[in-house]
C-alpha positions in Angstrom: 0.0 0.0 0.0 1.2 3.5 -0.8 1.7 5.7 2.3 -1.4 7.5 3.4 -2.2 9.7 6.3 -4.6 8.0 8.6 -8.2 9.1 8.2 -9.0 12.0 10.5 -5.4 13.1 11.0 -5.0 16.9 10.9 -2.0 19.2 10.8 -1.9 22.5 12.6 0.9 25.1 12.3 1.4 27.1 15.5 2.6 30.7 15.6 6.0 29.3 16.8 6.3 27.5 13.5 5.9 24.1 15.1 3.6 21.6 13.4 1.0 19.6 15.3 -0.1 16.2 13.9 -3.0 14.1 15.0 -6.5 14.8 16.2 -8.1 17.1 18.7 -8.0 14.2 21.2 -4.4 13.2 20.7 -1.6 14.8 18.8 2.2 15.3 18.7 4.5 18.2 17.9 7.1 18.0 15.1 9.4 20.6 13.6 8.5 22.1 10.2 11.8 20.9 8.8 13.4 17.4 9.3 16.9 17.3 8.0 16.7 19.6 5.1 13.2 18.7 4.1 10.0 20.7 4.7 7.5 18.3 6.2 4.2 20.0 5.4 4.4 19.9 1.5 5.0 16.2 1.6 1.8 15.5 3.6 -0.5 16.4 0.8 1.2 13.8 -1.4 0.7 11.0 1.2 -2.9 10.2 0.1 -2.5 6.6 -0.8 -2.4 7.3 -4.6 1.4 7.7 -4.9 4.3 5.4 -4.1 7.6 6.8 -2.6 9.2 7.2 -6.0 6.2 9.3 -7.2 6.3 11.4 -4.1 10.0 12.0 -4.6 9.5 12.9 -8.3 6.7 15.5 -7.5 8.4 17.0 -4.4 12.0 16.9 -5.5 12.9 15.3 -2.2 15.2 12.2 -2.2 13.6 8.9 -1.6 15.9 8.3 1.4 14.6 11.5 3.1 11.0 10.6 2.3 11.5 7.2 3.8 13.0 8.8 7.0 10.0 11.1 7.4 7.5 8.3 6.6 9.2 6.1 9.2 8.9 8.8 11.8 5.2 9.5 11.0 4.5 5.8 11.1 6.0 5.4 14.5 3.5 8.0 15.8 0.6 6.1 14.3 -0.1 8.9 11.7 0.4 6.8 8.5 -0.9 3.6 7.0 1.5 1.7 4.9 -0.2 -1.7 4.4 -3.4 -2.9 2.8 -5.4 -5.9 4.2 -7.9 -7.3 1.7 -11.4 -7.8 3.1 -13.1 -11.1 2.1 -16.8 -11.5 1.4 -19.2 -14.4 1.2 -19.1 -16.4 -2.0 -21.2 -14.8 -4.8 -22.4 -15.8 -8.2 -20.2 -14.7 -11.1 -22.6 -14.2 -14.1 -19.8 -14.1 -16.6 -18.3 -17.5 -15.5 -21.7 -18.9 -14.5 -20.6 -20.2 -11.2 -20.3 -19.3 -7.5 -16.9 -18.0 -6.5 -15.3 -17.1 -3.2 -14.4 -13.4 -2.8 -11.0 -12.9 -1.1 -10.9 -9.2 -1.8 -14.2 -7.4 -1.8 -12.7 -4.2 -3.3 -11.8 -6.1 -6.5 -15.5 -6.6 -7.3 -17.4 -3.7 -8.9 -21.0 -2.9 -9.4 -22.4 -4.8 -6.5 -24.6 -2.6 -4.3 -24.7 -5.0 -1.3 -21.0 -5.4 -1.4 -20.4 -1.7 -1.6 -22.7 -1.1 1.4 -20.7 -3.8 3.3 -17.4 -2.1 2.5 -18.7 1.3 3.6 -19.6 -0.2 7.0 -16.3 -1.9 7.3 -14.5 1.3 6.6 -16.2 3.1 9.4 -15.5 0.3 11.9 -11.9 -0.2 10.9 -11.1 3.5 11.0 -12.1 3.5 14.6 -9.2 1.1 15.2 -6.7 2.7 12.9 -4.8 4.7 15.5 -4.1 1.8 17.9 -0.5 0.8 18.4 1.0 -1.5 15.7 -1.9 -0.9 13.3 -0.7 0.2 9.9 -3.5 -1.1 7.6 -6.3 1.3 8.7 -7.5 -1.2 11.4 -8.7 -3.8 8.9 -7.0 -6.8 10.4 -8.2 -6.0 13.9 -11.7 -5.7 12.5 -11.5 -9.1 10.7 -10.1 -10.7 13.9 -13.5 -10.0 15.6 -15.1 -12.7 13.5 -13.1 -15.3 15.4 -13.7 -13.9 18.9 -16.7 -15.9 20.5 -18.9 -14.1 23.0 -21.7 -15.6 25.1 -24.4 -13.3 26.5 -25.7 -14.7 29.8 -29.0 -13.4 31.0 -31.6 -11.1 29.4 -32.6 -7.5 29.9 -32.4 -4.1 28.1 -28.7 -4.2 28.2 -28.4 -7.5 26.5 -30.8 -6.4 23.8 -28.8 -3.3 22.9 -25.5 -5.1 23.4 -26.4 -7.8 21.0 -27.1 -5.3 18.2 -24.0 -3.2 18.9 -21.7 -6.2 19.0 -23.2 -7.6 15.8 -22.8 -4.2 14.0 -19.2 -4.0 15.2 -18.2 -7.3 13.6 -18.6 -9.7 16.5 -20.9 -12.6 16.5 -22.4 -12.9 20.0 -24.8 -15.7 21.0 -27.2 -16.1 23.9 -26.9 -18.8 26.5 -29.9 -21.1 26.4 -31.9 -21.5 29.6 -30.8 -18.3 31.3 -34.2 -16.7 31.3 -36.4 -16.7 34.4 -39.9 -17.9 33.3 -41.7 -16.2 36.2 -40.4 -12.8 35.0 -41.5 -13.6 31.4 -37.9 -12.9 30.2 -38.2 -15.4 27.4 -40.8 -13.2 25.7 -40.4 -9.6 24.6 -42.4 -7.2 26.7 -43.1 -3.5 26.8 -40.2 -3.0 29.2 -37.9 -4.1 26.4 -38.7 -1.1 24.2 -35.8 1.3 24.8 -35.3 2.9 21.4 -32.7 0.5 20.1 -33.3 -3.2 19.2 -37.0 -3.9 19.6 -40.3 -2.2 18.5 -43.8 -2.3 19.8 -44.7 -4.8 17.1 -42.2 -7.3 18.6 -44.0 -7.5 22.0 -45.1 -11.1 22.7 -42.5 -12.7 20.4 -39.8 -15.0 21.7 -36.8 -12.9 22.6 -33.9 -15.1 21.3 -35.8 -16.2 18.2 -36.5 -12.6 17.3 -32.9 -11.5 17.9 -31.6 -14.3 15.7 -34.0 -13.1 13.0 -32.6 -9.6 13.4 -29.0 -10.9 13.3 -28.7 -10.5 9.5 -30.1 -6.9 9.9 -27.3 -5.9 12.3 -24.4 -8.1 11.4 -21.4 -6.5 9.8 -20.1 -9.7 8.3 -22.8 -11.4 6.2 -22.1 -15.0 7.3 -24.5 -17.7 8.4 -24.8 -18.1 12.2 -22.6 -20.9 13.3 -22.2 -22.7 16.6 -19.1 -21.3 18.2 -16.4 -23.5 19.7 -14.7 -22.5 22.9 -15.9 -19.1 24.2 -13.4 -16.3 24.6 -15.7 -14.2 26.8 -19.0 -14.4 28.7 -20.9 -11.2 29.4 -23.2 -11.7 32.4 -26.0 -9.1 32.3 -27.6 -10.9 35.2 -25.6 -12.2 38.3 -24.7 -15.9 37.7 -25.0 -18.4 40.5 -21.8 -19.6 42.2 -22.3 -23.0 40.5 -22.4 -21.4 37.1 -19.5 -19.1 37.9 -17.4 -22.0 39.2 -18.1 -24.0 35.9 -16.7 -21.0 33.9 -13.7 -20.8 36.3 -12.9 -24.5 35.8 -13.0 -24.1 32.1 -10.8 -21.0 32.3 -13.3 -18.7 30.5 -13.1 -15.0 31.4 -16.5 -13.4 32.3 -17.6 -9.9 32.8 -20.2 -9.2 35.5 -22.8 -6.5 34.9 -25.1 -5.5 37.7 -28.0 -3.0 37.2 -28.6 -1.4 40.5 -31.7 0.6 39.7 -33.2 2.4 36.7 -30.5 5.1 36.8 -27.4 3.3 38.2 -25.3 0.3 37.0 -22.1 -1.5 38.1 -19.9 -2.6 35.2 -17.3 -5.2 36.2 -15.3 -6.8 37.4 -13.9 -8.8 34.5 -12.9 -12.0 36.0 -9.9 -13.9 34.5 -9.7 -17.3 36.0 -6.3 -17.8 37.7 -5.1 -14.2 37.4 -7.8 -12.1 39.1 -10.1 -12.1 42.1 -13.1 -14.4 41.4 -16.8 -13.7 41.9 -16.7 -15.2 45.4 -13.9 -12.9 46.4 -16.0 -10.0 45.4 -19.1 -11.3 47.3 -17.0 -12.0 50.4 -15.5 -8.5 50.3 -19.0 -7.0 50.0 -20.2 -9.0 53.0 -17.2 -7.8 55.1 -18.7 -4.3 55.0 -21.8 -5.5 56.8 -25.1 -7.2 56.1 -27.8 -5.7 53.9 -30.7 -4.8 56.3 -33.2 -3.0 54.2 -33.6 -3.2 50.4 -36.2 -1.1 48.5 -38.2 -2.4 45.7 -36.0 -2.8 42.6 -36.7 -1.2 39.2 -37.6 -3.7 36.5 -35.1 -2.3 34.1 -32.5 0.4 33.4 -33.7 3.6 31.8 -33.4 3.8 28.0 -30.5 6.3 28.4 -28.6 4.1 30.8 -29.2 0.8 29.0 -28.0 2.3 25.7 -25.0 4.0 27.4 -24.1 0.8 29.2 -24.2 -1.3 26.1 -21.9 1.0 24.3 -19.5 1.2 27.2 -19.4 -2.6 27.6 -18.9 -3.1 23.8 -15.9 -0.7 23.9 -14.2 -2.7 26.6 -15.1 -6.0 24.9 -13.3 -4.6 21.8 -10.2 -3.7 23.8 -10.2 -7.1 25.5 -10.6 -8.9 22.2 -7.5 -7.1 20.8 -5.2 -7.0 23.8 -6.5 -9.5 26.4 -6.6 -6.7 29.0 -9.2 -4.3 30.2 -9.6 -1.5 32.8 -12.4 -3.7 34.2 -10.0 -6.5 35.3 -10.5 -6.8 39.1 -12.3 -3.4 38.9 -15.9 -2.2 39.0 -17.0 1.1 37.4 -20.3 2.4 38.9 -22.2 4.8 36.7 -25.1 7.0 37.5 -27.3 8.7 34.9 -27.1 11.9 36.9 -23.3 11.9 37.0 -22.5 10.0 33.9 -19.0 11.4 33.5 -17.9 10.7 37.0 -18.0 6.9 37.6 -17.0 5.6 41.0 -14.1 3.1 40.7 -13.8 0.1 43.0 -11.0 -2.3 42.9 -11.0 -5.8 44.2 -8.4 -8.0 45.9 -8.2 -11.8 46.3 -10.1 -12.6 49.5 -8.2 -14.7 52.1 -11.3 -16.8 52.9 -11.9 -17.7 49.2 -10.6 -21.0 47.9 -9.0 -19.3 44.9 -6.5 -17.7 47.3 -5.3 -21.0 48.5 -3.9 -22.2 45.2 
């Protein structure tokens, strides 16, 4: 791939003559001249349509100087230098009269569905393009999401929104069967599920998981058939699992993220429990009991508000994306408590292995 400034990168020139590269959120300072070469005139030529020799010919700068500047900009995550092809589902080739696999979607022209697919991929990959060691516009990281298996355990407004967000982001989440409490009618879509995201009034009374699977193709970024995943890479618990269920996941070494809606306006996100390397769910429960018994508990709200359920789903999805890429998260051994009334000031609570828990004896 020819060198190209990453999408969204801007260049400012301060009154001091210093150049600022990056975005409003994150940028670096560079001198206007590196060696004997003015940097700014070269930037307009780094648009992906020219190779180094063409840039050298048009700018009059030696290829060795251009390579030096490109290497510097690349080290600061400002340039893409590689192209990763995006595959697509097999399609019928009318010229050859047969179904062919598509290893590079951009090589096919005149297909509306495929162009729409590429447009969505571009948006999602660009959000990953400025991560460390990403030099292909975030494409490979996006494609890796297809192989990261996620199980959603439990059912509420968060899981509804989370399912759609993860699907649209390139993941392929599935729901755990048998996690719905019949006496709360969780298996069926009810009026409390209408939050402005996944479901509509016309869906009330339909089976939740069946309807979500029907909507899968509407949300999914990658147009592949739903398949039964193998080993799970992450379980997202939108309802508190029992100790027996949590112990089963611990024995299998499956990381799981605990989500606890506190009331309609408050939620606890985390901790992310990594078996063998972080405090377990029992450690958390024992630590909570050490503070003293719960004496009075008011009537609980049936669901989070529409604002909080949508916000929570997006927040969780962002951390899931990070965990899928790096294996780490700010939620490891940590709970973030959010309130709709103080949304930008979460309370942070960190957990330690409890001395009375069996996981501390290993």
